[in-house]
C-alpha positions as CSV (number, residue, x, y, z in Angstrom):
1,M,118.4,92.7,95.5
2,M,117.2,95.6,97.6
3,N,116.3,95.0,101.3
4,W,113.6,96.7,103.4
5,E,115.8,97.6,106.4
6,Q,118.0,99.8,104.1
7,L,115.0,101.1,102.1
8,L,113.4,102.4,105.3
9,S,116.4,104.6,106.2
10,L,115.7,107.4,108.7
11,K,119.0,109.1,107.8
12,R,118.8,112.8,106.9
13,Q,121.3,115.0,105.0
14,G,124.3,115.9,107.1
15,D,123.7,113.1,109.7
16,T,127.0,111.8,111.2
17,S,125.5,108.9,113.2
18,K,122.9,106.3,112.4
19,R,119.2,106.8,113.3
20,L,117.7,103.6,114.5
21,R,114.0,102.9,114.3
22,K,113.8,101.3,117.7
23,E,115.3,104.4,119.3
24,Q,112.7,106.8,117.7
25,D,110.1,108.6,119.7
26,D,106.8,107.2,118.6
27,T,105.0,110.4,119.4
28,R,107.1,112.2,116.8
29,L,108.4,109.6,114.3
30,G,111.0,110.8,111.8
31,F,108.8,109.9,108.8
32,E,106.0,112.0,110.4
33,V,108.4,114.9,110.8
34,D,108.9,114.7,107.0
35,Y,105.2,115.2,106.5
36,D,105.1,118.2,108.8
37,R,108.1,119.8,107.1
38,V,106.4,119.5,103.7
39,I,103.1,120.9,105.0
40,F,104.8,124.0,106.6
41,S,107.0,124.8,103.6
42,S,106.3,127.8,101.5
43,A,106.6,125.7,98.3
44,F,103.8,123.5,99.5
45,R,101.6,126.5,100.4
46,S,102.0,128.0,97.0
47,L,100.2,124.9,95.5
48,Q,96.9,126.5,96.7
49,D,97.1,128.9,93.8
50,K,98.3,126.4,91.1
51,T,95.9,124.8,88.7
52,Q,95.3,121.0,88.9
53,V,93.5,120.8,85.6
54,I,90.6,123.1,85.4
55,P,91.7,126.8,86.0
56,L,90.8,128.4,89.3
57,S,87.3,129.1,88.3
58,K,84.4,130.5,90.2
59,T,83.2,127.1,91.4
60,D,84.1,125.9,94.9
61,F,84.8,122.2,94.2
62,V,87.5,122.4,91.6
63,H,90.8,121.0,92.7
64,T,94.0,123.0,93.1
65,R,97.4,121.3,93.2
66,L,97.2,121.7,97.0
67,T,93.9,119.9,97.5
68,H,95.0,117.3,94.9
69,S,98.3,116.7,96.9
70,L,96.4,116.3,100.2
71,E,94.1,113.7,98.6
72,V,97.0,111.8,97.0
73,S,98.7,111.8,100.4
74,V,95.6,110.3,102.1
75,V,95.4,107.6,99.5
76,G,99.1,107.1,99.7
77,R,98.9,106.6,103.5
78,S,96.3,103.9,103.1
79,L,98.3,102.1,100.4
80,G,101.5,102.3,102.6
81,R,99.8,101.0,105.7
82,L,98.1,98.1,103.9
83,V,101.4,97.2,102.2
84,G,103.3,97.7,105.4
85,K,101.0,95.2,107.2
86,K,101.7,92.5,104.6
87,I,105.5,93.2,104.5
88,L,105.8,92.9,108.3
89,E,103.9,89.6,108.2
90,K,106.3,88.4,105.5
91,Y,109.5,89.7,107.2
92,P,108.7,89.7,111.0
93,Y,112.3,90.6,111.9
94,L,111.6,94.2,110.6
95,Q,109.3,94.7,113.5
96,E,110.8,92.3,116.1
97,I,114.4,93.3,115.7
98,H,114.3,96.8,114.1
99,G,111.0,98.1,115.5
100,Y,109.2,99.1,112.3
101,H,105.4,99.4,112.3
102,M,103.0,99.3,109.4
103,N,102.2,103.0,110.0
104,D,105.9,103.7,109.1
105,F,105.2,102.6,105.6
106,G,102.0,104.8,105.5
107,A,103.9,107.8,106.9
108,I,106.7,107.5,104.3
109,V,104.3,107.2,101.3
110,A,102.0,110.0,102.7
111,A,105.0,112.4,103.0
112,A,106.4,111.6,99.6
113,A,102.9,111.8,98.1
114,L,102.2,115.1,99.8
115,A,105.4,116.5,98.1
116,H,104.9,114.8,94.7
117,D,103.8,118.0,92.9
118,I,105.9,120.5,94.9
119,G,108.2,121.3,91.9
120,N,105.5,121.8,89.3
121,P,105.4,125.2,87.6
122,P,102.3,127.3,87.3
123,Y,99.7,126.5,84.7
124,G,99.9,122.7,84.9
125,H,101.9,120.6,82.6
126,S,101.8,123.3,79.9
127,G,104.1,125.3,82.4
128,E,106.8,122.6,82.1
129,K,106.5,122.6,78.3
130,A,106.6,126.4,78.2
131,I,109.9,126.4,80.1
132,G,111.4,123.6,78.0
133,E,110.4,125.3,74.7
134,Y,111.8,128.7,75.7
135,F,115.2,126.9,75.3
136,S,114.5,124.4,72.6
137,I,112.7,126.7,70.1
138,G,112.6,130.1,71.8
139,K,115.1,132.8,72.6
140,G,116.9,130.5,75.0
141,Q,118.3,128.5,72.0
142,K,121.4,130.9,72.0
143,F,122.7,129.2,75.2
144,K,122.9,125.7,73.8
145,D,126.6,125.7,72.8
146,Q,127.7,126.9,76.2
147,L,126.2,124.0,78.1
148,S,126.9,120.2,78.3
149,P,124.4,117.9,76.6
150,K,122.9,116.9,80.0
151,E,122.7,120.5,81.3
152,W,121.0,121.5,78.1
153,Q,118.6,118.5,78.4
154,D,117.7,119.6,81.9
155,L,116.5,122.9,80.5
156,T,114.8,121.8,77.2
157,D,113.0,119.0,79.0
158,F,112.3,120.9,82.2
159,E,110.8,118.4,84.6
160,G,108.7,119.1,87.7
161,N,109.9,115.9,89.4
162,A,113.5,117.0,89.2
163,N,112.6,120.5,90.3
164,G,110.7,118.9,93.2
165,F,113.8,117.1,94.3
166,S,115.7,120.4,94.2
167,V,113.0,122.1,96.3
168,L,113.2,119.4,99.0
169,T,117.0,119.1,99.1
170,S,118.8,122.2,97.8
171,T,121.1,124.0,100.3
172,R,120.9,127.8,100.6
173,P,122.9,130.0,102.9
174,G,122.1,128.9,106.5
175,V,119.7,126.2,105.3
176,E,121.6,123.0,104.8
177,G,119.9,120.3,102.7
178,G,116.6,122.1,102.1
179,L,113.8,120.4,104.2
180,R,116.2,117.6,105.3
181,L,113.7,114.8,104.8
182,T,114.6,111.2,105.6
183,Y,116.2,109.3,102.8
184,A,113.4,106.8,102.8
185,T,110.9,109.6,102.0
186,L,113.2,111.0,99.3
187,G,113.5,107.5,97.8
188,A,109.7,107.1,97.7
189,F,109.5,110.6,96.1
190,M,111.9,109.7,93.3
191,K,109.5,108.3,90.7
192,Y,112.1,108.5,87.9
193,P,115.5,107.9,89.6
194,K,117.7,108.9,86.6
195,E,119.3,112.0,84.9
196,S,117.9,113.7,81.9
197,L,120.0,111.8,79.4
198,P,119.7,109.2,77.9
199,K,116.1,110.1,77.3
200,K,113.7,107.1,77.7
201,P,116.4,104.6,77.1
202,T,114.0,101.7,77.8
203,S,110.3,101.2,78.3
204,N,110.8,100.7,82.1
205,I,108.5,103.0,83.9
206,A,111.5,104.3,85.9
207,D,113.0,105.6,82.7
208,K,109.9,107.5,81.5
209,K,111.1,110.9,82.7
210,Y,114.0,112.1,84.8
211,G,114.2,112.8,88.5
212,F,117.1,115.2,89.2
213,F,119.0,118.1,87.6
214,Q,122.8,117.9,87.1
215,Q,123.3,120.3,90.0
216,D,121.7,117.8,92.3
217,K,123.4,114.7,91.0
218,A,125.9,114.2,93.8
219,F,123.3,114.2,96.6
220,F,120.9,112.1,94.5
221,K,123.6,109.5,94.2
222,E,124.3,109.6,97.9
223,V,120.6,109.0,98.7
224,A,120.3,106.2,96.2
225,E,123.4,104.4,97.6
226,E,122.3,104.8,101.2
227,L,119.0,103.2,100.3
228,G,120.6,100.4,98.3
229,L,118.8,101.2,95.1
230,L,120.0,99.1,92.2
231,P,122.0,101.0,89.5
232,N,120.7,100.3,86.0
233,K,122.9,102.6,83.8
234,L,126.4,102.2,82.4
235,G,129.4,104.4,82.0
236,N,128.9,108.1,82.9
237,D,125.1,107.8,83.0
238,L,123.4,107.7,86.4
239,G,120.2,105.9,87.0
240,Y,118.6,103.4,89.3
241,E,115.6,101.0,89.7
242,R,112.9,102.6,91.8
243,H,112.5,102.5,95.6
244,P,109.6,100.1,96.1
245,L,107.4,102.7,97.9
246,A,107.7,105.0,94.8
247,Y,105.3,102.6,93.1
248,L,102.7,103.4,95.8
249,V,103.2,107.2,95.5
250,E,102.6,106.9,91.8
251,A,99.6,104.6,92.2
252,A,98.1,107.1,94.7
253,D,98.5,109.9,92.1
254,D,97.1,107.8,89.3
255,I,94.1,106.8,91.4
256,C,93.3,110.4,92.4
257,Y,93.7,112.2,89.2
258,T,91.8,109.5,87.3
259,I,88.8,109.5,89.6
260,I,88.8,113.0,91.1
261,D,89.4,114.9,87.8
262,F,86.5,112.9,86.4
263,E,84.4,113.9,89.5
264,D,85.3,117.6,88.9
265,G,84.3,117.3,85.3
266,I,80.9,115.8,86.2
267,N,80.2,118.4,88.8
268,L,81.1,121.2,86.3
269,G,78.7,119.7,83.8
270,L,81.6,118.9,81.3
271,V,80.7,115.1,81.6
272,A,77.2,113.8,81.8
273,E,76.2,112.1,85.1
274,D,75.0,109.0,83.1
275,F,78.6,108.5,82.0
276,A,79.7,108.5,85.7
277,L,77.6,105.5,86.5
278,E,78.4,103.7,83.3
279,Y,82.2,104.2,83.8
280,L,82.4,103.7,87.6
281,I,80.0,100.8,88.0
282,N,82.6,98.2,87.2
283,L,84.8,99.6,89.9
284,V,82.1,99.7,92.6
285,K,79.8,96.8,91.8
286,D,81.2,94.7,94.6
287,S,80.8,97.4,97.2
288,I,77.9,99.5,96.3
289,D,74.9,99.7,98.6
290,T,72.1,100.4,96.0
291,T,69.6,101.4,98.7
292,K,72.0,104.0,100.0
293,Y,72.9,105.1,96.5
294,N,69.2,105.5,95.5
295,A,68.5,107.5,98.6
296,L,71.0,110.2,97.6
297,T,69.1,113.1,96.1
298,T,71.8,115.4,94.6
299,K,74.2,114.7,91.8
300,E,77.1,115.8,93.9
301,D,76.3,113.4,96.7
302,R,75.8,110.5,94.3
303,I,79.1,111.1,92.5
304,S,80.9,111.6,95.8
305,Y,79.6,108.2,97.0
306,L,80.7,106.5,93.8
307,R,84.1,108.2,93.9
308,A,84.7,107.1,97.5
309,L,83.9,103.4,96.6
310,A,85.9,103.6,93.4
311,I,89.0,104.8,95.2
312,G,88.6,102.1,97.8
313,S,88.5,99.4,95.1
314,L,91.5,100.8,93.3
315,I,93.5,101.0,96.6
316,N,92.8,97.3,97.4
317,D,93.7,96.3,93.9
318,A,97.0,98.3,93.9
319,V,98.0,96.6,97.2
320,N,97.3,93.2,95.7
321,V,99.5,94.0,92.6
322,F,102.3,95.2,94.8
323,I,102.3,92.2,97.1
324,Q,102.1,89.7,94.3
325,N,105.1,91.4,92.7
326,E,107.1,92.4,95.8
327,E,110.1,90.2,95.2
328,L,110.3,91.3,91.5
329,I,110.1,94.9,92.7
330,L,113.0,94.3,95.2
331,Q,115.0,92.8,92.4
332,G,114.4,95.8,90.2
333,K,112.5,93.6,87.7
334,F,109.1,95.2,87.7
335,P,109.2,97.8,84.9
336,Y,105.5,98.9,85.1
337,A,103.3,101.3,87.0
338,L,101.1,99.3,89.5
339,M,97.9,100.5,87.9
340,D,99.2,99.2,84.5
341,K,98.7,95.7,86.0
342,S,95.4,96.5,87.7
343,K,92.4,94.4,86.9
344,Y,90.6,97.7,86.5
345,K,93.1,99.1,83.9
346,A,90.5,99.1,81.0
347,Q,88.0,101.0,83.2
348,M,90.7,103.6,84.2
349,D,91.8,104.0,80.6
350,D,88.1,104.6,79.5
351,I,87.7,107.3,82.2
352,I,91.0,109.0,81.2
353,K,90.0,109.0,77.6
354,L,86.7,110.6,78.4
355,S,88.4,113.2,80.7
356,I,90.9,114.1,78.0
357,K,88.1,114.7,75.5
358,N,85.6,116.5,77.7
359,I,87.7,118.1,80.5
360,Y,91.4,118.5,79.6
361,Q,90.6,119.8,76.1
362,S,87.7,122.1,77.2
363,R,88.0,125.7,76.0
364,E,88.6,127.0,79.5
365,V,91.6,124.7,80.0
366,I,93.1,125.5,76.5
367,E,92.8,129.3,77.1
368,K,94.6,128.9,80.4
369,E,97.4,127.0,78.7
370,I,97.8,129.6,76.0
371,N,98.0,132.4,78.6
372,G,100.5,130.3,80.6
373,Y,102.8,129.8,77.6
374,Q,103.0,133.5,76.9
375,I,103.4,134.6,80.5
376,I,106.1,132.0,81.3
377,N,108.1,132.9,78.1
378,N,108.0,136.6,78.9
379,L,109.1,136.1,82.5
380,L,111.9,133.8,81.6
381,D,113.2,136.1,78.9
382,K,113.2,139.3,81.0
383,F,114.6,137.7,84.2
384,I,117.3,135.6,82.5
385,T,118.4,138.7,80.5
386,A,118.6,140.8,83.7
387,Y,120.2,138.1,85.8
388,N,122.9,137.4,83.2
389,N,123.5,141.1,82.5
390,R,124.1,141.7,86.2
391,F,126.6,138.8,86.4
392,E,128.5,140.2,83.4
393,G,128.4,143.7,84.8
394,K,126.4,145.2,82.0
395,E,123.0,145.5,83.6
396,T,120.6,148.3,82.6
397,N,118.6,150.4,85.1
398,F,115.5,148.2,84.1
399,D,117.5,145.0,84.8
400,N,118.3,146.4,88.3
401,L,114.7,147.3,89.0
402,L,113.6,143.9,87.8
403,L,116.0,142.0,90.0
404,K,114.7,144.0,93.0
405,I,111.4,142.2,92.7
406,L,113.1,138.8,93.0
407,P,112.3,137.3,96.4
408,E,115.2,137.8,98.8
409,K,116.1,134.0,98.9
410,Q,116.2,134.0,95.1
411,N,118.4,137.1,94.8
412,I,121.7,135.4,95.0
413,T,124.6,135.0,92.6
414,K,125.2,131.8,90.7
415,E,128.6,131.3,89.1
416,T,128.0,129.2,86.0
417,L,125.6,129.9,83.1
418,Y,123.9,126.5,83.7
419,E,123.2,127.4,87.4
420,R,122.0,130.9,86.5
421,L,119.5,129.6,83.8
422,L,118.3,126.9,86.1
423,H,118.0,129.3,89.0
424,I,115.6,131.6,87.0
425,C,113.7,128.6,85.7
426,H,113.3,127.5,89.4
427,F,112.2,131.0,90.4
428,V,109.5,131.1,87.7
429,S,108.4,127.5,88.4
430,M,107.8,128.4,92.1
431,L,105.4,131.2,91.2
432,T,101.7,130.6,91.7
433,D,99.4,131.1,88.7
434,G,98.3,134.4,90.3
435,N,101.8,135.7,91.0
436,A,103.0,134.8,87.5
437,L,100.1,136.8,86.1
438,L,100.9,139.7,88.4
439,F,104.7,139.7,87.6
440,N,103.9,139.6,83.9
441,K,101.6,142.6,84.2
442,I,104.2,144.6,86.0
443,I,107.1,143.9,83.6
444,S,105.0,144.1,80.5
445,K,104.1,147.7,81.2
446,N,107.7,148.7,80.6
């Protein structure tokens, strides 16, 4: 069984002595330092030019990955604090002996939620698929026989969550351990604490995708063991049950994209306002002030009011589900997302169904995804060819010119083919939508 004291570890990569909660400076708590480090990272900043769902259109209220991440973080902080309050009531020794506060839980979930999309490629989820398909059905197929099955799976099933773990933890010359976040925050970040194979071995939510690349396996294992996560794989396969706070990060994301993408769709006119009331009313009927609602004169204000109430209802419900199942979660016996057990699951499913039909499959979104596929394929092909040619000493003049536009921190040598391929995938994944388009224009003229 997992225990909270271990799960709330303040340890950072490279620490030689224990960090105790009661010795922390409350004006600059370790978990809050995590939040600051994510906010100031270049990878986080680049999310301002990455699509959430609807392409960066001319309207001012469409969400980017950056605004989405900030909102998920705010919801995550509320979830963490509400859960933390209940946990400390149940296990008072955590506060009395170790010095933990309910805000610690909020700070951990907020920092992990802030980073939850930090590894996502440009052009939304189609970006992940485009990278994977370059290897599985594109020109990258030729590398298959030179890689181990797990290395190959990392590439053909390229995963933003695993890439995010790399962003947060990868060492480069002079920068040991990436952002050096606390292990508690890394644990909460790890929604899928397993490697790429075996793929979906069970229906457990923790097995749905994977959470780290083969190159990051050793450090991932260190974090999991320090936190006392429960191993759930046999033999040479590595995987664990989730850190309890990872359920809250996931719930914050589920709540935000369900409700806020819907709000975007209504404000853009892709979903009729009548649907909003019909679909949200069951979420807000206990908290709506009809006099206040009827006094709102614009569609945007009415939807904003309903959205705020809906998020409040879903937060309280997620906290109830977590607390009711807290012991099962600590035992690694809760194989569901929190919102799968929500009393509002049917309403959320209805909203998502309508969003898929009217928003995610709108012409503007489809066109963006088609462009994204072509751009990402072209960038991967040109840069992988140049990078491998240089390693093998047979680079052309064009290859040399191409590698000169790699950012300085990306222009380093990797010894194995797997590391080189992953390195270029990582470079492409860190581009913004605009930069990917720009790079593609530059290299396509040649």
